C-alpha positions, 0 to 999 in steps of 0.5 A: 500500500505504501508503494503507490503513495511513494510513486505519487509523491515522486511524480508530484515532486518531479512535476513540480521541479519541471514546472518551476524550471519551465517558469524560470526558463520561459519567464518574460520580464514585465516592463516596469515602465507599464506600471509607472506610466499607468500610475500617472493616469487617472484610471478613468478608462474613458477612451478619449485617447483612442485606446480602450483603457489606461493600461492600453494607453500605457502600453502604447506609450511604452511601445512608442506608438503615442506621445506621453501628452496624448491623454486628454486628462493628463495634466502638466505634472502627469506628463512630466512624470511620464516623460521622465519614465520614458527618458524624453522631454516633457511636451506641453499637455493638451489640456482641455475642459468641457464647456456648455454653450448654453446659459438658458436652463430655467431662464428659458421657458418650457413649451410643455411639461415633460414627464418622460425618461430623463434622456436628452435625446428623447426630450429633444425628439418629442415635439422638437424639445421641451424648451421654447428654444430649439437650440438650448439645453433640455436639462436631461442630464445625459452628459452627467451619466456618461462622465467617467469622473463625476465632473458633471452635475445637474444644477438648480439652474437646470443646466449641467455644472461641470467641475474644472477640477474633475473634468479631464477633457475626455469628450464623452459628454460632447458626443452624448449631447444631442444638440451639440451644446458641449465643446472642449476649450483650452486654457487660453480660451477664457471668454465664451458666448454661452448661447447657441440660439440663431433665432432673431433677437426679438424671438430669443427675448420671448423665451430666454432672458440670457440668450444672445440677441445679436445686438452687436454691442460686443463687436463694437466694444472689442478692441481686438476685433475678435468678435463677430455676429453671424445669424444673430449669434456672436462668436469669439475668435480665441486667437485674437481675444485678450480676455479684457472682459469688455464684452462680458461687461457690456453684454445686455443679456449676460450671454458672454462670460469668463470661463474657468478652464483650470 
């Protein structure tokens, strides 16, 4: 009875020795840079870099497929750390943050009382939208649901409130908005028109107290010629704007505002 036990123990011991030898012989060392790069990232796995997650992005950086500043959510400090790991110079991060181009919300009147699901696409499709403004935010909060960092909350104003500190500029909210009211802006874009209505001024006044009426006052007071009005909506050329704030001060409906990008 003892012989079979001894044989089994011998076979098990021999198999263990073979497995240990094989694991040592075939072992592939994991590149330490993979974990070092991944530790510099937010871990949101938002996919804005074009890769399915932060680990995939880290692998692409190590392989030299993308530069260290290709992650929209990586700030200057994170880019510097990744550059140090890769032994390269740290390029400037492409930092951008989401901005809602609408100042309406509860300032804009409703066409009817909506009782359906809180989904912006559904709310926009039903009879042209819940708001009398066919260009503005409907307040469904779909952007908040897709935000991977919890940077977006629906405020009492009826508009998305985007935290400049938490937003990583992934752009998922931009893609989610059915009315294309969210855009990504860089740190140099400090002033913006927070309206997207292209209705005539008198019509806009009927349904929204903060909608752009295309009066052109901002155009007249801008010392740099950075503002133009097209289709009753003002727009600002960020390459010319010096953020002097004169347009913000003079806008009669407060449709122009300073932005907090960082």
